C-alpha positions in Angstrom: 17.1 -1.4 24.5 17.5 -1.6 28.3 14.8 -3.1 30.5 14.7 -2.7 34.4 15.2 -6.0 36.4 12.1 -8.1 36.5 12.3 -9.6 39.9 10.2 -10.3 43.1 9.9 -7.9 45.9 7.9 -8.0 49.2 4.5 -6.3 49.1 3.2 -4.2 52.0 1.1 -7.2 53.2 3.9 -9.5 53.1 2.9 -11.2 49.8 5.6 -11.5 47.0 5.2 -9.2 44.1 6.9 -8.3 40.9 8.8 -5.2 40.1 7.1 -3.2 37.1 8.6 -3.9 33.7 9.4 -0.6 32.2 9.3 -0.9 28.5 11.3 1.8 26.4 9.1 4.5 25.1 8.8 4.9 21.4 10.1 8.0 19.8 7.6 11.0 19.6 5.7 11.1 16.4 7.7 13.2 13.9 6.0 16.2 12.3 5.5 16.2 8.6 7.5 18.8 6.7 6.0 19.8 3.5 8.3 20.4 0.5 9.3 24.0 -0.2 7.0 25.9 -2.4 3.9 24.5 -1.1 2.8 27.3 1.3 -0.6 26.9 3.0 -2.9 29.1 5.2 -4.3 25.9 7.0 -3.4 25.5 10.5 -2.0 29.1 10.5 -3.4 32.4 11.8 -0.7 34.8 11.1 -1.5 38.5 11.2 -5.0 37.6 10.2 -7.1 35.4 12.3 -8.0 32.0 10.9 -11.9 32.9 11.3 -11.2 35.8 8.9 -9.5 33.6 6.2 -12.1 31.0 6.4 -14.7 33.8 6.0 -12.8 35.1 2.8 -12.5 31.6 1.6 -16.1 30.9 1.7 -17.0 34.3 0.0 -14.7 33.6 -2.8 -16.3 30.2 -3.3 -19.6 31.9 -3.2 -18.7 34.3 -5.9 -17.3 31.8 -8.4 -19.5 29.5 -10.4 -18.4 25.9 -9.8 -19.2 24.8 -13.3 -17.3 27.5 -14.7 -14.4 27.0 -12.3 -14.2 23.3 -13.3 -13.6 24.1 -17.0 -10.9 26.8 -16.2 -7.2 25.9 -16.3 -5.8 25.9 -12.8 -3.3 28.7 -13.4 -6.1 30.9 -15.1 -8.3 30.2 -12.0 -5.6 30.9 -9.6 -5.4 34.4 -11.2 -9.0 35.0 -10.8 -9.1 33.8 -7.2 -6.2 36.0 -6.2 -8.0 39.1 -7.7 -11.2 38.3 -5.8 -9.3 37.9 -2.6 -7.5 41.3 -3.1 -11.0 42.8 -3.8 -12.6 41.3 -0.7 -9.7 42.4 1.4 -10.1 45.9 0.2 -13.8 45.9 0.7 -13.1 44.7 4.4 -10.1 47.0 4.9 -7.9 44.0 5.6 -4.1 43.9 5.1 -2.9 40.8 3.3 0.5 40.7 1.7 1.1 39.0 -1.5 2.4 35.8 0.0 -0.7 35.4 2.1 -3.1 36.1 -0.7 -1.2 33.4 -2.9 -1.4 30.8 -0.2 -5.2 31.3 0.4 -5.7 31.3 -3.3 -3.9 28.1 -3.6 -6.1 26.8 -0.9 -9.3 27.8 -2.6 -8.1 26.5 -6.0 -7.2 23.0 -4.3 -10.9 23.0 -2.8 -12.3 23.8 -6.2 -10.3 21.6 -8.5 -8.6 18.9 -6.2 -9.0 17.5 -2.7 -8.8 20.5 -0.6 -6.3 20.6 2.3 -4.7 17.2 1.2 -4.0 18.1 -2.4 -0.6 19.5 -1.6 0.4 16.2 0.1 -0.8 14.3 -2.9 1.9 16.1 -4.8 4.6 15.2 -2.5 6.5 12.1 -3.9 7.9 11.2 -0.6 4.5 10.4 0.9 3.1 6.9 0.6 -0.1 7.2 2.6 -2.4 10.0 3.6 -4.6 9.3 6.8 -7.4 11.7 7.7 -9.0 11.2 11.1 -11.7 13.7 11.2 -11.2 17.4 10.6 -8.5 18.2 13.0 -5.9 15.4 12.4 -4.1 14.5 9.3 -1.3 11.9 9.4 1.0 10.9 6.6 3.4 8.0 6.1 6.8 9.2 4.9 9.8 7.0 4.5 8.1 4.1 6.4 7.2 6.3 9.5 4.0 8.1 10.4 4.1 11.7 10.7 1.7 14.3 12.0 1.0 17.3 9.7 -0.4 20.7 10.7 -3.2 20.5 8.1 -6.7 20.8 9.2 -10.0 21.0 7.6 -12.4 23.7 8.3 -15.0 21.5 9.9 -16.6 18.1 9.7 -18.7 19.2 6.6 -15.6 20.3 4.8 -14.1 16.6 5.3 -17.4 15.1 4.1 -17.6 17.4 1.1 -14.0 16.1 0.0 -15.0 12.5 0.7 -18.3 13.0 -1.4 -16.2 14.6 -4.3 -14.1 11.4 -4.3 -17.0 9.1 -4.2 -18.8 10.8 -7.1 -15.8 10.9 -9.3 -16.0 7.1 -9.5 -19.8 7.0 -9.6 -20.2 6.1 -6.0 -22.1 7.7 -3.0 -21.2 8.1 0.4 -24.0 8.9 2.9 -25.7 7.4 6.1 -27.3 4.6 3.9 -23.8 3.8 2.4 -21.2 4.9 5.0 -18.2 2.8 3.5 -16.7 3.4 0.1 -13.5 2.0 -1.6 -12.5 4.1 -4.6 -9.5 5.0 -6.9 -8.3 8.6 -7.6 -7.5 9.6 -11.2 -3.8 9.0 -10.6 -4.6 5.5 -9.6 -4.2 6.0 -5.8 -6.6 3.8 -3.5 -8.9 5.5 -1.2 -11.0 4.0 1.6 -13.8 6.3 3.2 -15.7 5.8 6.4 -18.2 8.4 7.7 -20.3 8.8 10.8 -21.9 7.0 12.4 -19.5 4.3 11.7 -16.6 6.7 12.4 -16.9 8.2 15.7 -14.5 10.9 15.6 -15.5 12.3 12.2 -15.0 11.2 8.5 -11.9 9.2 8.0 -10.1 9.0 4.5 -7.2 6.8 4.0 -5.4 7.1 0.8 -2.7 4.9 -0.4 -0.8 6.9 -3.0 0.0 5.5 -6.5 3.7 5.7 -6.9 5.2 6.4 -10.3 8.6 5.4 -9.2 9.8 2.0 -10.1 12.1 0.1 -7.7 14.3 -2.6 -9.3 16.3 -5.3 -7.6 19.4 -3.1 -7.8 17.7 -0.4 -6.0 16.3 -2.7 -3.3 19.9 -4.0 -2.7 21.2 -0.5 -2.4 18.4 0.1 0.3 19.3 -3.1 2.1 15.7 -4.5 1.5 17.4 -7.7 0.1 20.8 -9.1 -0.4 22.5 -9.4 -3.9 21.9 -13.2 -3.7 18.2 -12.8 -2.7 17.8 -10.3 -5.7 19.4 -12.6 -8.2 17.4 -15.5 -7.2 14.1 -13.6 -7.5 15.2 -12.4 -10.9 15.8 -16.1 -11.8 12.6 -17.3 -10.3 10.7 -14.7 -12.3 12.4 -15.4 -15.6 12.2 -19.1 -15.3 8.4 -19.0 -14.7 8.1 -20.3 -11.2 4.8 -19.6 -9.4 5.4 -17.0 -6.9 3.3 -15.8 -3.7 4.5 -12.7 -2.1 3.3 -12.6 1.7 3.5 -9.7 4.1 1.3 -7.3 6.1 -0.3 -3.9 5.1 2.3 -1.5 3.6 5.1 -3.9 3.9 6.1 -3.6 0.0 4.2 -6.6 -1.5 3.1 -4.6 -4.6 6.7 -2.9 -5.0 8.2 -6.3 -5.0 5.7 -7.8 -7.5 6.5 -4.9 -9.7 10.2 -5.7 -9.6 9.7 -9.4 -10.3 7.3 -8.6 -13.2 10.2 -6.6 -15.0 11.8 -9.8 -15.5 8.9 -11.4 -17.6 9.8 -11.8 -21.2 8.4 -9.2 -23.6 6.9 -11.9 -25.8 4.6 -13.1 -23.3 0.9 -12.1 -22.8 0.2 -10.9 -19.3 -3.2 -10.6 -17.8 -3.3 -8.5 -14.4 -6.3 -8.7 -12.0 -6.7 -6.1 -9.2 -9.2 -4.5 -6.9 -7.4 -1.2 -7.5 -4.8 -1.0 -10.4 -1.3 -0.6 -8.9 0.9 -3.0 -10.7 3.3 -1.2 -13.3 4.3 -3.3 -16.3 6.8 -2.2 -19.0 6.1 -5.2 -21.3 4.1 -4.3 -24.5 1.5 -7.0 -24.2 -0.4 -6.5 -20.9 -4.1 -6.7 -20.3 -5.2 -5.0 -17.1 -8.5 -6.1 -15.4 -10.0 -4.2 -12.3 -12.9 -5.3 -10.2 -16.2 -3.3 -10.1 -18.2 -2.6 -7.0 -22.0 -2.9 -7.0 -23.9 0.2 -8.1 -26.3 2.3 -5.9 -29.0 -0.3 -6.6 -26.6 -3.1 -5.2 -26.2 -5.0 -8.6 -23.5 -5.1 -11.3 -20.7 -6.1 -8.9 -17.7 -8.0 -10.6 -15.2 -9.6 -8.1 -11.7 -10.8 -8.6 -13.1 -14.5 -8.7 -15.3 -13.6 -11.8 -12.0 -11.8 -13.5 -9.9 -14.7 -12.8 -12.3 -17.1 -14.5 -12.6 -14.9 -17.5 -8.8 -14.4 -17.7 -8.5 -18.1 -18.3 -10.4 -17.6 -21.6 -8.1 -14.8 -22.7 -5.1 -17.0 -23.7 -2.7 -15.6 -21.1 0.7 -16.7 -20.7 0.9 -15.4 -17.0 -1.8 -14.3 -14.7 -0.8 -11.8 -12.0 -3.4 -11.1 -9.3 -2.6 -8.1 -7.1 -3.9 -9.7 -4.0 -5.9 -12.9 -3.1 -8.3 -12.3 -0.2 -11.3 -14.7 -0.9 -12.5 -17.4 -3.2 -10.3 -16.3 -6.0 -7.4 -18.3 -4.3 -8.9 -21.4 -5.6 -9.2 -20.2 -9.3 -5.5 -18.8 -8.8 -4.2 -22.4 -7.7 -6.2 -23.9 -10.6 -4.6 -21.6 -13.0 -1.1 -22.3 -11.7 -1.9 -26.1 -12.1 -3.2 -25.8 -15.7 -0.3 -24.5 -17.7 -0.2 -21.0 -16.7 3.3 -21.3 -15.1 5.2 -18.1 -14.0 1.8 -16.6 -12.3 2.3 -14.3 -9.3 0.2 -12.9 -6.5 0.3 -11.5 -3.1 -1.4 -12.3 0.2 -1.7 -11.0 3.8 0.1 -13.2 6.1 2.9 -13.2 8.8 4.8 -16.1 7.7 5.1 -18.4 4.6 3.5 -21.1 6.6 0.6 -18.8 7.4 0.4 -17.9 3.8 -0.4 -21.5 3.0 -2.8 -21.9 5.8 -4.5 -18.6 4.6 -4.8 -20.0 1.0 -6.2 -23.2 2.4 -8.8 -21.4 4.4 -9.8 -19.3 1.5 -10.3 -22.3 -0.8 -12.3 -24.0 2.0 -14.6 -20.9 2.5 -15.2 -20.9 -1.2 -17.4 -23.9 -0.7 -15.5 -26.1 -3.1 -16.3 -29.2 -1.3 -12.8 -30.4 -1.5 -11.4 -32.3 1.5 -8.3 -30.4 3.2 -5.8 -33.1 1.9 -6.9 -32.4 -1.7 -6.6 -28.6 -1.1 -3.0 -28.8 0.3 -2.1 -31.1 -2.5 -3.3 -28.5 -5.0 -1.4 -25.9 -3.2 1.8 -27.8 -3.3 1.5 -28.7 -6.9 0.9 -25.0 -7.8 3.0 -22.7 -5.7 6.8 -22.8 -6.0 8.2 -20.1 -3.9 6.8 -17.9 -1.0 8.5 -14.5 -0.4 8.0 -12.8 2.9 8.1 -9.1 3.1 7.9 -7.1 6.3 7.7 -3.3 7.3 9.9 -3.2 10.5 9.7 -0.9 13.4 12.3 1.5 12.0 10.2 2.1 8.9 12.4 -0.1 6.6 11.0 -2.8 4.3 13.0 -6.0 4.0 12.4 -9.5 2.5 12.8 -11.6 5.7 12.3 -15.0 4.2 12.3 -16.8 1.0 10.8 -20.2 1.3 10.3 -23.1 -1.1 7.3 -25.4 -1.1 8.9 -28.7 -1.6 6.0 -31.3 -0.8 3.7 -32.7 1.5 4.0 -35.3 4.4 0.7 -36.6 5.6 -1.4 -33.6 6.5 1.6 -31.2 6.6 3.0 -29.0 3.8 6.8 -29.1 3.8 8.6 -25.9 3.1 12.4 -25.1 3.2 14.0 -21.8 3.7 16.5 -20.6 0.9 17.1 -17.2 2.5 16.5 -15.6 5.8 16.9 -12.2 7.6 18.6 -12.4 11.0 17.9 -9.5 13.3 21.0 -8.6 15.3 20.4 -5.2 16.9 19.6 -1.5 16.6 22.2 1.1 15.4 22.8 4.4 17.0 20.7 6.0 14.2 17.7 3.9 15.2 18.0 1.7 12.2 17.7 -1.9 12.7 20.6 -4.0 12.0 20.8 -7.7 10.6 22.3 -9.9 8.2 20.7 -11.9 5.2 21.7 -15.5 5.4 21.7 -18.0 2.3 20.9 -21.7 3.2 23.0 -23.2 0.5 20.4 -25.7 0.0 19.9 -27.1 -3.5 16.3 -26.0 -4.5 13.7 -28.5 -5.4 12.8 -26.2 -8.5 16.4 -26.6 -9.9 15.2 -29.0 -12.6 12.8 -26.2 -14.1 15.7 -23.6 -13.7 18.1 -25.9 -15.6 15.7 -26.0 -18.4 16.4 -22.4 -18.9 20.1 -22.8 -18.5 20.5 -21.0 -15.2 21.3 -23.9 -12.9 24.8 -22.6 -12.0 23.6 -19.2 -11.5 20.8 -20.0 -9.0 23.2 -22.3 -7.1 25.6 -19.4 -6.8 22.8 -17.4 -5.3 21.6 -19.8 -2.8 25.0 -20.4 -1.5 25.2 -16.7 -0.9 28.2 -16.2 -3.1 26.9 -12.7 -4.4 26.9 -11.3 -0.9 
């Protein structure tokens, strides 16, 4: 990364000035390449104009009863739609080959049974996020990088129709009186919808796909997301019932890391999970999954995470796993950790472990608990053992950049110590960021509890970095 010299030069009026700082330009946004076998007519004209294809599309939908179509299996509906397309093409004396008819039929079936133009992307396992910015612009996040697709909606009403289909499927409505909606698809994917007048460029749909793939620590080590020593420490911390908070930004991999750590929980424990949208994947047999509920159209019936945390305490849990704390439930989570529910885990949006502590303190204060800040900090110190910082870096890679232990409090300051860190060293010729994971070698404060499980030697081997 080369920058031009940043120095002073004389100006035309004799006053000194500064040379412009030329920052390197980022790489052009890549184009999304759909998997083979997902042909589509969207964004293509071919031998037949796009207007003609849209006209055929609308006529087919007019000739098929929506209620009847919803009851038909997709392959049967596909055959019927292809026959209608062929019939309409003959009536209009249009020449459509078999491939074009099949692609157009697939688009129509996706509109009838699925989410229209983005249905094919939802089936692509390599895509993590789908971002619709109005009818003419659809982006995806693939392998950590945003990519522009050639997929387009017919018009704004087409996007709005898909948005309303998503909202109605979960008993919500989306219109000018309720222009914001959070929902969940049948496969568990999270959806956020914003429509005009709030969205100036047209209806925006943001989908965080639910992944069925499970990343364990071994896979994370292979992907260079963590070091072997980090992975071993997190395995031990999870097994030994340390209270762990995963901190990071949006899309940094917090849920993925929580899933990996949860796999180390003993199968004999009762786990209660609390989430806004169910994403956590557990392989244990005794798991109770709770999910928040938004208010209904009358504005009543809302159940938030705080209500669920309070109720979870009455359900005889061994561990409480909160997908993400973002409000007053932080106080209830800290109370649960301090009242015998060791091994609880959660995630939080923060840039560093110290920021995570400050955010938890702010959330508790905003919950109007009436506690002085010193008491809040002492509660956090007593409850949280380890904070794991994850980051999505500019090359698209997700890495654990810091594992910090909460060791105590001195006056008004919460004291933490880094057990592991990631040190950035440069960028390789392939554009991937390079760095190394460093272990501090410090004896953890939680060693006493780990020794209770007979894993003292193993954890010391990890924090000394002897596993690599």
